[in-house]
N, C-alpha and C positions, 0 to 999 in steps of 0.2 A: 692371793688379793681379795681386800671385802669388796662385798656388795657395793654398787654404786645407790647414790640415794639422792634424788633430785631435790633441789631446796626449795620445796614448791612455797613454802612461808615467804622466804625473801623473795622469790620470782613474784609473787602475786602482789608484795607491798610496793615494787620496784612498778611493777607495768599501776598499778594505781596512783603512787604518789610521785614519781618521776616522769613516767611516760604520760601520765594524768589520763588514763584507760576510759575513766565514766567521763569525761571532756570529750574523747575521741568517739563516741556512741553515738554523738548527738550529730557528727560530720555525714555528709553523704556517701553513700557507702556503707556506711557503718548501722543504720537503725535495728539492722536484726540483731548485731551484738548485744550480749547482757554478760552479767559477772557472773551466771550459774553456767553458762557455753565456757567462757573463759576458764574457769576452774574445774571443768570437767575436760577440756582441751588439755590443761597441763597435768593433771593428775594421770589421762590416757596418755600423752607424753611420757610421763614420768616412766610409768611402767614399760613402755615400749623399749626406751634406753636401758632402764635396769636390765629387763628379762630378753631382750631381743640381741641388742648391740653390745651390751658391757660384757657379757660372757665372752664375745668374740675378738675383744681386744688383745688380751696377751697372747691366743692362738694367733690373730692375725701377726702379730709381731714376731712371734718365732717359726712362721712357717712365710710369711711373706708372699707377695705375688710373684709371678714368674713367669719368662716368656720361652712359649713351647711350640716350636716349627711356627714360628711369625705371628702366635696366635698370645696373649695376655690371659694368664690363668689367674683370679683372685683366691686369697686363703678360703678355705672349706668354711662355709657357713654363708660366706658374703653376701653371693648371690640369690639363697634362699630369704636373708633378712631386706634385701633388697627390696625383693619381691613384695614383701610384707609391707616395707615403706612404702611403695607405689599404693598397695591395696589399702592401706590406711588411707592416702588421703593427704600423707603428710606433706608432700613434694609440692603440691597445688595451694596451699593454705592463703600466703600473701598475693594471688597473683587475678588479671583479670578475668572476673566472671565471662564476659564475652568469648573467652579461649577455652574456657574448662577451670578454672582458677575458682576459690573461693570468697577470695575479695576481703580478706579480714587483714587486719591492721601487719604493718611490720614490725611494730612493738610486740606482738604477740608468737608472729615468726621466730625472732631472735630469742625469746625466752625458751623454745621448743629448740633451735640452734645452740642453743649451749649447754641442755642437756645431750643431743647428740653429741656435741665435741670432747664433754666430759666422759660419757660412755665410750667413746671410741671415735677418736679424734681421724684416723685415718679412714674410716667410712664415713665421717660424716661429710670431708672433703668433694665426694664427688656430689651430691647436693648442691653444694657451694659454688662448683664450677658451672651445674646447669643453671643455675638462678640468673647468674653473670650472663651467659646465652640469653637466657628470657629476656632480660631488660635489653638488652642490645637489638633484640630483632623485634619488640615489642615496640619500641621507642623510634628505630631506623630503618626499620622492613618495608619492604614494600609490601601493599596487602596480599598479593601473594606468598610473599615469604611469611606473612604473619599466619596466614591460613593453613598453610604445609606444615609448617614446624612447629608453633606455640602450643597446638593442643598435645601433643606427643610429649615436648619437651614439658609444660607445666603438668600433665599426670605423671612424667617419669617415666613413662616407657620409653623415652631417648633421654638420652643426659648430651652433655654438652661440655666443652671446653673451650679457653683460649688460649689461643697460639701465636705470641709475642717474642719472647726470647731467640735469639740465634747463639751462635759458638761464639762469635765474633763481636757482638754487641751487647751483650750482659742487658744493664740497664739501661743503654743508652740505642732507644728502639729508633732514633734516626740512623743507624747505623746498617739498619736490616737490608738484605738482598735477595730474602725471596721474591719468585718472579711470578706475575699475574699477566697473562696475553690473551689479550679477547681472542672469540672464537666464535663469533655469530653474538647471543644473548649472553651470552656465557664467556667462561675464562677459564685458562690453564695456565694452572698453580704448579711451580716447582721449587724446590728449596728443602733445604732442614731446620726444623725448630727443635730447642731442647728446653728441659725443664715443663713437660705438658703432663698436669697432672688429670691422672683417670683417662689420658691421650686414648689406652682401648683396654677393654676389659670383657669381662663375660658376665656382665649384671644387666643389660638391656640390648634388644635388637638393633639398636643405630644409634651414633653417637654424632652431634653435631658442631665439628670445627669451626670456631671462629678463627682466621688465620689474616692476621697482617701481612700484606704483601706489598709490591710496587708493580706499577704498570709500565710499558714504556714509556718513556718522554718524560717521567713524572718529574718534578721538582727534586732536589737532593735536600739529605737530612727530612726532619721529622713531618714536614709540608708536602711530603711525596709518597704518604703512607694511603693504601686504601684496605679495605676491610671488605673479608668476603667469608660467606656460607661454604662450607667445604664439609658435606656430608661423609659419613662413612661408605655407607649405601646409598647410592642413587636415589630420587625419590620420582615415581610415576605421577603423571598428573592426578590418577584417583587416589593417590595419597599411598598406596602400595610400596613396598621396596624393590628397588631394580638392582641391578649389578652393583656389585662392588668398586668403588671407587680408586684412583690409582694414588696410594696411600698404602706406608706400611708404621708398623713399630721397627726401628732399626736396632732400638737396645732400650733397657730398662736401667735407669739409676740405680747405683748402688748407695744408701743412704745412711746417714746418722741413724734417722727415726723414720718415724710412721712407714715402716717394712711394706704393712699391707694395701698403702695405696699406690698403683703403679706410675711410676713419674718417668716420660715415657721421651725416648729421642724419636720425633717422629719426621719420616720422609715423604716428600710429596712430589709425582713426576717422575717417578723411574721409568716410565713406560711411556711418556709422551704428554705427561701432566693431569693431574685431578682438576676436576670439574669443580669449578668453583661459581659464585653467584655476589654480583659485588652487593653489598648491602649501603642503600644511600647512592652517595656519587662518590666519583676518585677522588684522592688526596683529602679527603675528610675521615680517614678511617680511625687515626689516632684521637681525633676528638671525639668519635662514635666508643672507643674502646673505654675513654675515661667517662662516657654516660656511665657505666655499670661499674665506673670503680669505688664509688660511695657507697655500694651496698657490698663490692667483694670487701672493701677494705674494715668497713664496720662488723662484717661476719670473723676475717680474720682477727680482728680488736677481740671480741669474743672468744676465738680460739685461746686466748689468753686467761680470760674469766671462767671456760671451762677446766683447761688443764691444772687453774689455782685452786679450782673449788675442790676438783679431786684430789689434787695433793693434798688440800688440807683436810677431806675426809679422813685419806688413809695416815697421815702424818697425827689426827687425833686419837685414833682408833688404836695406833701402837704405843702413843703417849700415856691412854688408858691401862693399856695391858702389859707392858713391858714394865718389870720388877726389877727395879736397880737402884740401890745405893738408898741413902736415909735423906729425907726431905729436910727442909730447918723446920727444927721443931717438933718436928714426930715424931709420938712415941715408939711406933714399929720402926724393926732394924731396917727394913727395907718394905717398898713401896712404890706403884708405877710411878714414871719419871714426870708423870704432869706435874707431880706438886713440887719439882723444882722449879725455881724463881723462872729461869731462863727459859725454860722449856715453856710456861706459860705465856711469856713475854712474847717468844718468837708465834706460838701459835696465835697470839693478839694480833702482832702483825699481818699475819696472813688472812686472819677472819677481816681485818680492817679494810686491808687492801681490797678485797676478793670484794665485799660491800660497796666500795666506793668506785671501783669499776665496774662492777656491773651496775651499779645506779648511774652512772655518765653513759653507760651503752643505753638504757632505757631512757634518758632525759633525749640521747641523739634520734635513736628509732622514735621517740615521740615527737618530737619535731621534722623528721623526716613523712611521718605520717600527715602532719599536717600544712608540709609544704607541696604534698600531692593532692589535699582533701578539702584545704579551707574554700570558703566560698569567694573570700575575697583574695583577687590578685595581690594585693601587697600584701596581705597576711601571708599567701604563701612565699612570694618573692623574698619574705622578711626571714620567715622560718628557711629557708633555702640557704640563704646566707649564713642563718647559727648551724645549719648542718656542716655546711661546707667549712666552718671554721672549725668545728669539733670533730670532723672526721678523722684529719691526721693524728690528732691527741687520744681520742679512740683505740685508732690503729695502732701506735708506736707505745703507749704510755702502758695501756692494758697488758702489750705482750712482752712487753720490757718484765714486767711485773708476775707475767705468768711463770717465767723462766727464771725470777726469783724465789717464788713460791713453790715450784718445782725445788729448788735447789735446797730451800729451807725444810721441804720435805724429806731429803734425802738427810740431812743435818739429824733431824731428830732421829731418823730411824737409827743413826750412826754406823757402825760399820755396816751391820743390816741394808743398808741402804743404798750400798755402794753395792750389792750383789743384786743379780737380775730378779733372782726368785720373788723378791719381795712387792717386785710391781712397779716401784717407784722410780726407777732409774730411766724403764721407759717414759714415763711421763717428760723426765728430765730432755731424753733424746729426743721425745716428737716434737716436742713443744719447741725447741731452738728453733725451727724454721720459720717460726710464724714472725719474730721481727724483721726476716728477709724478704716473705712471700709481699707479692701486691706494692712494690715499691719498698727498698729496706729504710730500717727508723729512723736511719740519717739523711733521705730522701724524705721521707714524712715529715722531720722539723725542718729540712728547705722548704720545702713546701706551706709550711704553717708561717714561718718569718718573711719568705721570698714571693709568696703568692698571698696568703690569706689575708696579711695583717698589711701587705704595701698596697692591696690591689684598691683599698681605701681607705689607706692612712690610719686603721686600728679602731676604725668608727665601731665595727661589728664588734670587736673584743672590747674596747672600751664600754659599750654598752652592756655587755656581759658581764662586765666586773663591775659595772654600777647597779647589775642587778644583783651580786654578791652580797654588795653592801649594805643594799636597801633591807636584806631579809634580818638586820640587824633588830629590826623594830618588831619582826614577827618573833626573833630570841627573845627578847626582852619579855614580851608579852606572856611570854608561858608561866604558870602558874605550878606550885608544888616540884620544879626539879630547879636546880641551882644550874645552870648552863651559862655562866659568867667564862669559864675554861674555855667552852666551844666559841665563844661570841668574840672572845682575845684574840685565838689562834686565827679565827677566820677574818678578822679585820688588820691583822699584822700580813696574813697571807696574798690578801687582798692589797694592800699598799705595797709587797715585794713584785705581785704581778703587774700590779701598774705601774709602778718604776722600769721594771724590765721591758715591757710595752714599749712604753716614751722611750727609754733608751734605743732599743735596736730600729724605732721606726727611723728616730732622727740619725742614727750610724747609717743605717741603710742605704738611706739616701748619698752620703758621701765615702763610703767605704764599705760596699756587699760584700767582701769577704769577712769583714771583722766583724761584722751584724753575724753571718752564717758561722762564725767558732765558736757562737753562744748559742745557736739554735736548738740543738740538743737539750742541753740546760734548761731551756727556756719551754719546751715541749712538756719535759719535765716538773717544772713549776707549774705550768698551765694547768697539766692533768690533779699535779696534786694540790691544788688552788681549790679547783671545779671541783673532784672529788668529796674535799673537804666542807664546802659549799651546802652537797647535796647529803654528808653526813650531818652535818650540823641542821639541813631542813628535816632531815627524820626524827631529827629528837622531838619536835613538836608534834610532830604526826602521830609518834610512839606513845607520845603523853596523853594526846586525843583520844587516841583508840583507850587507851587505859583509862582514862576518866568515863570512856563511853560503854565500859563494862569488857572490852572485849576477852577473849574467851584464852587466846593465846599470851598469857601474860610472861609466861620464860622468855620467847622469842622478843617481845616489844623490850623487856626490860634489860635483855641482852642486848637489843639494838641502842638504847641510852648507852650504856656501859661502852660499848664500842665506838660509838660518836664520840666520846669523852674522850677515849684511847687515841683516836686518830687526831684528834686535836691536838694532844699534850704531847704524841710520841711521832708523827707523821707531817701534820700539818705545819710543826716549829721548823723543817726542814727549809720552809721556803725563802726564809731568809738566807740562807745560806746558797739556795741555788743563785737566789738575784746577785748574789754579790759574784757568784763562779761567771756568769751572764757579762757583767758590767767590766769585773776588775781580771777575770780570769781569761778573755777572749785575745786581749792584746800576747799575752804569752805565746798560749795556742799556737800563736803563727811567727812566734819568734825565730825560729830556727828556719832556713831555708831547704828545698827537697832535697838538695845534694849534701845536706849538713845532720842526716838522720841517719 
């Protein structure tokens, strides 16, 4: 497997042009941030990803985590790498300095998260779950809970998990049966949870489980769910660790991929009840859990970008080095397969979709930073509503395309791609979970249509579409570049998205099932057009930089070519997706359930 190379040029471009990092630097809390600091962090993060994490990826896949005498052992090298991760301060980067964080933008943090995922997706899942625990406790925990748990979680010395799913419940959180019985100021937790990522491991001295459970007399369904902190080891008032809690790993799941990441079946309360501490108020657990879902879903969307980038790098290297056949018009009898038109077409698809998904992730992260740091309450609210709209798109569209990119990388490798030794098969196996994580992509599509569109009758979506259309003037003003194809493609995509949005809103009011039958193609349409807008806006940005004498001319010239390719080869799919939504939904429901 070739070494991983962090795409620093495009990450920097996205941070500046789409997350608007220069603008974020003027917001409260980011005054000490500078372009030099950002670049230094990216470069050091790239080195850590390529030199520490990436070499463990294939060996971790082969060895896997294992359960020995009730204790989970991660693959060789993982614990040492995690120690270096903590020592380097990487876990603390976006969190509140009041609890030991560095207070840097989430926009910068997700650039690093992409690197961790590309280098070693299984490793990257551990800090991803920890950040969710940090978010929930920081927002909803008591002052005492924040003092006790946040410093260690933020540093990474302790890790965190989310415990939602149970065998009988799946995605239906309202069907949970895990019980929490009051015992003085604490609760005793009993029950079982499944699919708990890093539910146990040997990389940190304590694990802070966030567990959804029911209290006695709670309302049925999702209204009766409460959230509890259930540490692996109890914590003394002084902050030191006490005895082990009444919880254990009942089994490790045997999975298609991410073998190094221990996915645990957790058993609580075998000996009377695991000690848990209520977060906030009873019966508001699902609400509290969803406060950390935006960050979690953004991070899972990034996994799609991460694996797509790694797959592209491997496919490109193979295409350059694999000598087979004679390309059309070539004089040599044999040449590298990158000379074949279809191989180049596939590489361009991968490259364009990676750049588009990365751009949308950074645009969304920039909106998230503004939602938290703008001085105007109205500005914060507007930014948050935009984040809420885009999160399901980032999560689902990016992970779907991540799976497609991994599949295309196997295709470029040919028969060698189907052989484990080349490494691309691992990428395909690892990324297949991402469209399922944090709410399946079908759930994300239903959320986009049923909640995000309908809560305001499409007001935020229509404002977003209006912004797409408004950029035509910026594209028309570019001198020295013919952007007519990009302009035409974006205009047609915006019309398709606008028509589909109006149809879904109107249809949902009279026939929600019919509208939801078109939700998944609508999410794909939304991502395709939003990505097309950002790729279009990359063109004037690249042109401006070239005019200003930028030294990275090859990168910027390629950015222009990729933007044109996206408009002519990917954005043109918008009209077909719109037809699938508006004409394809009734046939999707034509058969009764018993007729399948």
